[in-house]
C-alpha positions in Angstrom: 91.0 50.2 45.9 92.5 53.6 45.9 94.5 52.8 42.7 91.2 52.4 41.0 89.9 55.8 42.1 90.0 58.6 39.5 92.9 60.8 40.7 92.3 64.5 40.9 94.8 66.0 38.5 95.8 69.4 39.8 95.4 72.1 37.1 99.2 72.5 36.7 102.2 70.5 37.7 103.8 70.5 41.1 107.2 72.1 41.3 109.4 70.6 44.0 111.4 73.1 46.1 114.1 71.5 48.2 113.8 74.3 50.7 110.2 73.6 51.3 108.9 73.4 54.8 105.4 72.1 55.1 104.4 72.8 51.5 105.1 71.9 47.9 103.5 75.0 46.5 103.2 76.4 43.0 101.8 79.7 41.9 100.9 80.7 38.4 99.8 84.2 37.2 97.6 84.3 34.1 97.6 87.9 32.6 95.9 87.0 29.3 92.8 89.2 30.1 95.0 92.2 30.7 95.3 94.3 27.6 98.0 96.7 28.6 101.6 97.8 27.8 102.7 96.5 31.2 105.7 94.3 30.8 104.4 90.7 31.4 107.8 89.8 33.0 106.5 91.5 36.1 104.0 88.7 36.6 106.8 86.1 36.2 108.6 87.9 38.9 105.5 87.9 41.1 105.1 84.1 40.6 108.7 83.5 41.7 108.4 85.7 44.7 105.2 84.1 45.9 106.5 80.6 45.4 109.6 81.4 47.5 107.4 83.1 50.1 105.1 80.0 50.4 107.8 77.3 50.3 110.5 79.0 52.4 108.4 80.3 55.3 107.9 78.0 58.3 104.2 77.9 58.8 104.1 75.4 61.7 106.3 74.1 64.5 106.3 70.6 63.1 108.7 68.9 60.7 107.3 67.4 57.5 109.0 64.6 55.6 109.1 65.0 51.8 106.3 62.5 51.4 104.2 64.4 53.9 104.4 67.8 52.4 101.1 69.3 51.4 100.7 69.9 47.6 99.1 73.2 47.0 98.5 75.2 43.9 97.4 78.8 43.3 96.3 80.3 40.0 95.9 84.0 39.8 93.7 85.0 36.9 94.1 88.7 36.4 90.8 90.3 35.3 91.6 94.1 35.1 93.8 96.9 36.2 92.0 99.0 38.8 94.7 101.7 38.8 98.5 101.6 38.1 100.0 98.6 39.8 96.7 97.5 41.3 95.1 94.4 39.9 91.7 92.8 40.3 91.8 89.0 39.9 90.3 85.7 40.8 92.3 83.1 42.8 92.0 79.4 42.4 93.2 77.4 45.4 93.9 73.7 45.3 95.5 71.5 47.9 95.8 67.8 48.5 97.3 65.4 51.0 98.8 61.9 50.5 96.7 58.9 51.5 98.4 56.3 53.7 100.1 53.4 51.8 99.2 54.7 48.4 100.5 57.3 45.8 97.0 58.8 45.8 96.6 62.5 46.7 93.2 63.3 48.2 91.9 66.8 47.6 91.5 69.0 50.7 90.7 72.3 48.9 89.4 73.2 45.4 88.0 76.7 45.6 87.8 79.9 43.5 88.0 83.2 45.4 86.3 85.9 43.3 87.4 88.9 45.4 91.1 89.3 45.1 92.5 92.8 44.5 96.1 93.6 45.3 98.9 96.0 44.5 102.2 94.8 43.1 105.3 96.6 42.0 108.0 94.4 40.6 110.4 93.1 43.3 108.4 94.7 46.2 109.0 92.7 49.4 106.6 89.7 49.8 106.2 89.6 53.5 103.5 88.7 56.1 103.3 89.5 59.8 100.5 88.0 61.8 100.6 91.0 64.1 100.4 93.5 61.2 98.2 91.9 58.7 97.5 95.1 56.8 101.1 96.2 56.6 101.8 99.8 55.6 99.7 99.7 52.4 96.4 97.9 52.5 96.4 96.8 48.9 100.0 95.5 49.1 99.1 93.8 52.4 96.1 92.2 50.8 98.3 90.2 48.5 100.0 88.3 51.3 97.1 88.4 53.6 95.0 86.4 51.2 97.7 83.8 50.6 98.5 83.5 54.3 94.8 83.1 55.0 94.4 80.2 52.6 97.6 78.5 53.8 96.2 78.4 57.3 92.9 77.0 56.0 94.9 74.3 54.1 97.0 73.5 57.2 93.9 73.4 59.4 92.2 70.9 57.1 95.3 68.8 56.8 95.8 68.6 60.5 92.1 68.0 61.0 92.4 65.0 58.6 95.1 63.4 60.8 93.8 64.2 64.4 90.4 65.1 65.8 90.2 68.9 65.7 93.9 69.0 65.1 93.6 72.1 62.9 92.1 74.4 65.5 95.2 76.6 65.8 95.4 77.2 62.1 91.7 78.0 61.7 92.2 80.5 64.6 95.1 82.0 62.8 92.9 82.4 59.6 90.3 84.0 61.8 92.9 86.5 63.1 93.7 87.4 59.5 90.0 88.0 58.9 89.6 90.1 62.0 92.6 92.2 61.1 92.3 92.2 57.3 93.3 95.0 55.0 90.5 97.6 54.4 89.9 99.7 51.4 87.3 100.6 48.8 88.8 98.0 46.3 89.2 95.3 48.9 86.4 92.7 49.6 85.9 89.2 50.7 86.8 89.7 54.4 83.4 90.9 55.6 80.1 89.1 56.3 78.3 91.5 54.0 80.6 90.8 51.1 78.6 87.7 50.2 77.7 84.2 51.5 80.7 82.3 50.1 83.8 84.2 51.0 86.8 84.2 53.4 84.8 85.6 56.3 82.2 82.8 56.1 84.6 80.0 55.5 86.6 81.0 58.6 83.4 81.5 60.6 82.1 78.1 59.7 85.4 76.4 60.7 85.7 78.2 64.1 82.1 78.4 65.3 81.7 75.8 68.1 78.2 75.1 66.8 79.8 73.4 63.8 82.2 71.1 65.8 80.8 68.0 64.1 82.3 69.2 60.8 85.8 68.6 62.2 84.8 65.1 63.2 83.5 64.5 59.7 86.9 65.6 58.2 88.8 63.3 60.5 86.5 60.3 59.9 86.5 60.8 56.1 90.3 61.0 55.7 92.0 59.2 58.6 89.3 56.6 59.4 88.2 56.3 55.8 90.7 57.0 53.0 93.8 56.1 55.0 92.3 52.7 55.8 91.1 51.9 52.3 94.2 50.0 51.3 94.2 47.6 54.3 90.6 47.5 55.4 88.4 48.5 52.5 85.0 47.5 54.0 85.7 49.2 57.3 87.0 52.3 55.6 84.0 52.6 53.3 81.6 52.2 56.3 83.5 55.0 58.2 83.2 57.3 55.2 79.5 56.5 54.9 79.1 57.3 58.6 81.0 60.6 58.1 78.5 61.5 55.3 75.6 60.6 57.6 77.0 63.1 60.2 77.5 65.7 57.5 73.9 65.3 56.4 72.6 65.6 60.0 74.6 68.8 60.4 73.3 70.2 57.1 69.8 69.6 58.2 70.4 71.3 61.5 72.4 74.2 60.1 71.4 74.5 56.4 73.1 76.6 53.7 76.6 76.8 55.3 79.5 77.4 53.1 81.6 74.6 54.6 79.4 71.7 53.3 79.7 72.8 49.7 83.4 73.6 50.3 84.2 70.1 51.5 82.4 68.3 48.7 83.9 70.2 45.8 85.9 67.9 43.5 84.8 64.8 45.6 82.3 63.4 43.1 84.8 61.0 41.3 86.4 60.0 44.6 83.1 59.2 46.3 81.8 57.3 43.3 85.1 55.3 43.3 84.7 54.6 47.0 81.2 53.3 46.8 81.3 51.6 43.4 82.4 48.3 45.0 80.1 48.7 48.0 77.0 46.6 48.9 73.6 47.5 47.5 72.7 49.0 50.8 75.8 51.1 51.0 75.3 52.4 47.4 71.6 53.2 48.1 72.5 55.1 51.3 75.4 56.9 49.6 73.1 58.0 46.7 70.4 59.1 49.1 72.8 61.3 51.2 75.0 62.6 48.4 72.1 63.6 46.2 71.0 65.9 49.0 74.4 67.2 49.9 75.8 67.6 46.4 72.7 68.4 44.4 74.6 69.5 41.2 76.1 66.0 40.9 73.0 64.0 42.0 72.4 62.5 38.6 76.0 61.2 38.5 75.7 59.5 41.8 72.4 57.9 40.8 73.6 56.8 37.3 77.0 55.5 38.4 76.2 53.9 41.7 73.1 51.9 40.8 
């Protein structure tokens, strides 16, 4: 079944790093919007330093086999130069985890952060300390704080997908970064008042005990659903449907949370593939729920699952 699903192609290829710990990470920096005399080689150096930082650092206490490593990709789209060596950018984050008994990679994250401002001087140390998130320069610290934040979110989602509430420790680490985040007039995305879809609210949604059912949904969708699709397709599809029922109930009780939209991004093809071979009742139920949860893709669910 999973072989028939439309695979999410990450926006650039994975580069394998033999020194990788938990991650197979790639970073790309796109300076095309920067009209400047700055030597573009600086951004190649930044890419290399960030890749080494992500892949060489030990982020957990566990050992990952090569086939268990989390594929994650970061695309920094530079938008403008705020001042010398200070850049405003957007950051696209994608991550996927392997599905049991298949070569399929199921998306965990596909998100664009609009509030990424940082300072970088070529060859500056790329370091992160959980106890000194801001570092000695807030704008320099914001570079690694943002990356460390999203790595912990990715790890939390990955661990949640393998064990009930397994990602709690990583979501708490992400929250610690939020609570101690760099501060400055050019820095945003860490505060509740910075918007409704930012790092603050994602972390809040994932650590608020009111939202515990979300972690059950993640586990049911991936471990009881996708991981069983190869051996027990009918059971797996039913488990995924029940996870969506739970997510719909949560969305009714706590509407307009960031996490619901966050979890469903990029899932439309995967969900259509899952339910395409389902019974009429399963298709009808899936259309009903997904049309409410994922309004922007409602017409696709209706057209392709009928």
